[in-house]
N, C-alpha and C positions, 0 to 999 in steps of 0.2 A: 345833140343825140339822135342816133336813127331808130325807131322799136327795138331798143335794146333788152334782152329778155335774159331774166332774174331769177336766179331760184334761191329764197330764202328759207337755209333748212337750220332753226338755233333758235335757243332756248329767249331770244331775244326778237322772234318773227314777226309778231304782229306788229307789234312796234316799228323795228324797221321797215317791216314792209308797207307802211301806212305811211310816215317818214317818205318813202320814197317815192311811193304812190302819189305825194302830194307837193312833192320840191322838184321832183324830175317829170321833164315832161317826154312822153312816147314811151314810158316803161310799161314793159306786159314780165306781170309776174308769172311763171309757170312753174309747174307740178307744185301749186301751192297746199297748204294743211288745210284740215278742218277747218281753223280758226279765221285761217288767209278769205275763204271762200263764204263764209258764216258772216265775216264782220265786216268784209274790205267790199264785198261781192265780187269778190272774183273768183270766173269760170274755172273748174277743174279741168286740164291741159297738161299733157305730157308732150309736151313742145319741148325741143333741146335748148339748153341755153345758154347764153355767152357770159355769163357771168354768176360764179356759184357764193355765198354769203354763207360758212357756216360758222360754228364755234372751235373755239384755241381749245386746248388738251387741257386746259387747268379751269374754263367756262369763265373766267377774266377778261375776256373777250371775244372780237371774232376775226377772225381772215376772210379777206376777199382775192377771187381767185376770177381770173377771164379775159379779157378784152380789154390790150392797154388802157387804150383813150376812155372806156367807159369806168375803168378801176381809176382813172386818175379823177373823173365827174363824182365818182361815188363817195371817192376819199374826201374832197373837197365838202359835200355836205356835211358828212359825217363831223370833218373837223369842226367845222362849222357851227353844228348844230348840238353835239354830245359835250358837254362842257368842259369836262378834266379828261378826255381821251387822247392818245400818245399815240402816235401813228408812225410804225417801223416800216421801210420797204425794201424787199429785196434787189439786190446788186447784180440777180439775174434770174432770168425767169423757168417758172416749172415744164418740163417736158422741152423742155430748150433742146438740142442735140449736138454737140461739139466733136472737134477731131481734136481730141484729148493728149497728151503729152505726159507717158510716166515719169514723175522726179522722184518719185521716192518711191521702195518695196518693201513690204517688209514680210519673210518667207512664209515664218511659221504660223503667223495671222492672215499670207494670205490677202493681203491687202493692200491696195496701191492709192500713193496720194497723186493728183492729176493735175496738171497745169491745163486752165482750162482754151484760153485765153489770153494770157498772160498777161491776167490781173488778178484771175479768180480761178481759188485751188477748191477741189473735189474729193473726194474720198470713194473708191469701191471696192465694196468688200467680194469675197469666194470668187480671184483671179487666178489665172497661173501667168506672169510675165514679166519682165522686166524697165529697167531702168531706161528710161531713152525712148521707149517703144510707143506705139500709134495705137488709141482705140476711140474706136465712133462711141461716143453714150450719149445719154441722155440723163436730163437729172432728170430725179424722182421725189427727192426730199428734202425739202428746204429749212431753213434754222436760222432764229437772229439773233441766235447767242456767238458772241464774240469769239471764243474759243472750238465754236465747232461746225465744220464745215459742211459744206450739201453731198448730199448724200447720188451716185450716180450708178448706171448700170450700163449693161453691153446690150440689154435688151430693150428694140425699140420698140413703141407703139405710137401710130399716128389717127388721132382723132378728129370723129365727123358729126356729122349732126346725127347720124345713124347705124353706123358701126365704130367703130374701135380696130385697126389693122395692128396686127403683131410684127414684125418681119422677122423671116427666116425661123414659120412655126408653121406646122398644119394639124389648124383645128378649125373647126365651126359651131363656138357658142349662140346661143339664144339667149337674153334677160329673162328671166324665171316671173318677171312681172305679166307677162305674156301670154295668157291663157295654154292649156293642152295643145289643143289642135290649130291654133295660129303660131306656135311653136313649135311644132313637127313641120307644118307649111316653109315658114321663115326658115328651119334648119337643111331640108334638102334644098332650096332654092340657093343659099349662104354653097353649100356643097357644089352648086354646078358652075358659080359667076367668079368663086374665088380663084384667082391666081394660084399654081405651086410656087410655095415659097414664101406663103402665107395663113396668120391665122386672122381669124375675124370673130369679132364678139358684136353681135346683131344687142343693138340696141334697144328702150319701150319704144320711142318716138318710130323706129322703122315699121312700128306695123301699124302705124296715121297715112303711112303713104300708099304709094303707087309701088311697085317691085322696082321699075324702072329707074328710079330716084335712086331706091337702095343700090341698086347695082352701077349707075353712075357716078356715087359717092365714093365707093369701093375703086373703081376706074379710076379716080381723080387721086385717090391716094395713093395709089398703086404710083401713080406719074411722080406724083410728088416725090417719093421716095427715091424714084429710079433719079429724080433731079437730086436729089440730094447724093446721093451713091457716086454719080457722075462727077460730084465736086470736092469727096476726100480723094487724097492723095495730092492734086493739084496747089499745095499749100504747104511747105517746110513747117509752118509755122501752128501753134495749138490754137482754133480759131472756133468761129460758132460758125454754124454751117445750116443751120435750121430756128425761128425765134419760137419761144413757148409762150405760158399767159405770164402776165405781172401778177404778181402776189403780194399782197399788205398784208401786216396785221393790225390790228386795231384793238389797244387795251382799252379797257372800261372801265373806269375808277367811281368810287359812289356816287359823286354829280351826276353821270351819265344814267346812272340807273334810275336816282331819282327820275331824272329827263325821260325817261325810257315807259317808268310807271305813269307818268302825267298824259304821254302819250297812248300809251294801250288805256287809259281808263276812259276816252272819249269815244271809243269804241266800242268797250266791253269792259262789266263789272270787273274792276281790278283792284285782289286785297292791298293794303299799306303797303309799302316795301318789295312788293312782289317779285323784282327783278334783282334782289337783295338774295332774295331765298331762292331762286331758281338758281341763282350762282353759287350758293354755299356749299352744295354739295349736290348730289344726285339723289339722295335719299330726301331731302330738305325739296328738292324741288318736286317728286311724284308727291310729297307731303301738299304744297299748295296747289297739284291739280284738284288734289281730292278736296282738299277746302273750299275749292272757287265755287263747287256745289253747294254751300252752307251760307250763300253770301245772304240772297235774301232774309234768311232765318237769323243770321246771329249779326251779319254787315260785318263790310269789309275792315274800317276801322278795328274793331271787335278783334278778328279773325287775326288780322295783321301783329297786334298786341300779341294775344295767346302766341303765335309763330315767334313771335321775338323773345318771349318770356322763356318759352319753351328751351329756345338754344341758350340761352343766355345763363337760365338754373342748370344746362347740364353742362357746356363746357367751357362757360366764363364761373364760376361759383368763388367763393371765399377758398386758396387755398391748390385753387388749379395750377396747373404749369403755364404757361404762355411762350408763345416762340412770334419772334416777327421778322417777315419774309418782305425784304427788299428787293425789288428788281430797278435795276440801272441802265441808262441810256444806250451801253456797250450791248446791250442784249442779255447780260450775266445773269444770277439768280443769288441773294444771302441770304440765308438762314439763321437766327439764332434765337437763346434761350434768354427771354428777358425778367424769367422770377420767376415767380407765384404770386398769385395774385393777395392782396392787402387788403382792397377795398373796392368795393363795386358802387354802382349807382350813373349819374350823367359821366363822373369822368373814373374811370376804373386808374387802380394802382398797383401795379406789382414791385417786389424787391427782391432782390440777389443778393450772397455776399460771394464778391470776387475770390476766384480760388486761382487766381497768378495776375500777372501783368496784362491789363485788359484792352480789346483794340480804341477803346473810345482813347484810351492817352497820345498825346500831342506832349512838343516840345514845352509847352505852357502850362499843361493840365498832366500829372502823374498819376498816374492809378495802382496800388501798391496790393498783395493779395490780403483779401480779409476785409477794405473797402467794402463797402454796403453802396449795393446801385440800387436807385428807385424811378422807375419810369410811370410818366402819367401817361394816357392817350383817352381814347373818346372812337367810337363808331363816325365817322363820317370826319375826323378833325384833319385839317390840314399839317397839322403838328404830333413828332410826338417829343416830349421833354424827360431828359435825361437830368436826375439829379446824384451828385455822388458823395457821400458822407466818409469820413475818414474812422476806422477801426478806431484809431487809439484814441482820437478825442470826442469824436461821434458827432465834428463839427461840418459844415456844408463843405465842400475842397472847389467844388465846381459845378459848373449846368453845364448842357447842348442841348440844345434843339435844331431837331432836324425839319426839313419843307418837307412834305410829300405831298403825292393828292390826295383825295380825301380817304381816309384810311377803313379800309374793309376789312370785316372779320370773316376767316375762313374755317372750315371746316376743322373741329378738334381744338379749339380752343389756340387759333393762329391769328394771330393779323398780318396786313399784306399792304405796302402801301408801295408807290413808286418814287425813288430816290432821285430828289429834282436837283441834286448837288450843292444844295445851300442846306448849308449848316454854322448854325450861331452857338456863341460860345464864352462863359460867364466863368470867371476868376475869382475865389474865394475877396482877393483885394476890389473887386467891384467892377476889373475890368472887361468889357464888353468888346469882342472882336465878329469877326462876317468872314468865311468862307465859304467860296462859291467857285464851281466848276465851272472853267470859261466852255468846256462844251455843250452847256447850258445853253451859253446867250447866243448861238444861233438858230434854235430848233423853228422857232418861228420861220428864221429861213428858209430849212430845211422842208418844212412842211410837215414836220412831226407835230406840232401842238398849233392850236388857233392865237391870235393874238389877244383875245380878249381871256386866255388859257393864264398867256403872260402876263399879261397888267393882273389877275389875280394875286399870282405865285410872289408879284410884286407889294400889294400889299398883305400878303399872308408877312411876308418877311419885314415890313415894317411895322406892323401891328405888336408883332412877338419879338422883334428887336426894343419897342415899350413898354412892352414886357415886362421882358428879361433885365432892365436897365432898373425898372417899378420894381422889382423883386417880389414878381408875382408868386404865389406857388404852386398853383398850376397853368401851366402855358397850354392850354389847350385849343386852338380856334377853329370855329365850325362859321364860316362865312357864310352870308344867307345864297345857294345854289340858283 
């Protein structure tokens, strides 16, 4: 890798920046945060970045976006370093430009379904068109969810180090981070050099180079568009006209947060479970930033315990309603009620009377309305243990153990884990079976997880099977991270 310029803008920023700095050669961290400048001795610079690392919407992981070869190397590093991380790779690239064909059009919604390249579909809103029409579009939003399509637009923008050029537009805008006098100078400069039919946004980085360099980049981007435009219509098929940026999403579980805590603590005083608190909610993240100021007086262990007790007493008291959120390998998410808390402590137990035949029913385990579901779990556990009791006799009629990535607690009494497609079941006669989703078996080959995580899942499954056969009351497994 040669001089990869990376911007890390995340609740995990200091630890991730240190990991990149320690493990990858010729890394330049640009637009550093104050913490990165102070604790990693990184000089403040507004250089343009090749790679951007930011948070996912629900703070349960990060997104890496940029030059494909560099993203691949960062993926490899994070997969090997972050113990329970799961990587999702988008099949198409952000900002790629396509000669797309309309294959379905909803007139009332003014929404078109597009064929981008014969393999990938996308959606475009607020458009007047007909089935069979061609449109030059750019990918604007990506998703890893199975049932959601990427969003495209016929507004085309081309990004450089110093400017962003918009096609079929007429404006000049300058970054508000640039001071007033320099902004006026760059605005006047933009009006002089931008050709008709283009709009331009002048980035903060333009203020640190000569105007000739900015003008040269504008001319190169115009030439790039002219080349794209010349290829439109030469092929009747839907096809990619211009590549964009590779985007990967990395889900970070409890074990990854523990690792990042340790890494951060090597350079800065860090409250115990720091990244758990940062990810729990925005309010908790702000609270821990404030609490960091009192480490010397109170101590990081004590502060961590106080914050943990605050969350447990507020969001997980006896009688509290709990929902579990499962993320799946196909990118979908499911959330369901598991009941009210009946026991707290190292292991939390919820109970719920089933109001109808429940989703846990299988050909071998039939649940009826009125049966009781009891769920055992703990923060950081690799399992969730379900027990089912008959409404008529009160006897245990079956059990299930789901194998997951280490369980997270999330805002307002919810819990979250990544369902790894591995479920163990025990019937009232003592029969124990396992159900393994075949899609899990090639996750290592597809680069989604590390070999060490695959081995850990195998160990959890083995231990859970032994505990289920032995009749353990609570099967809650927290292997050493």
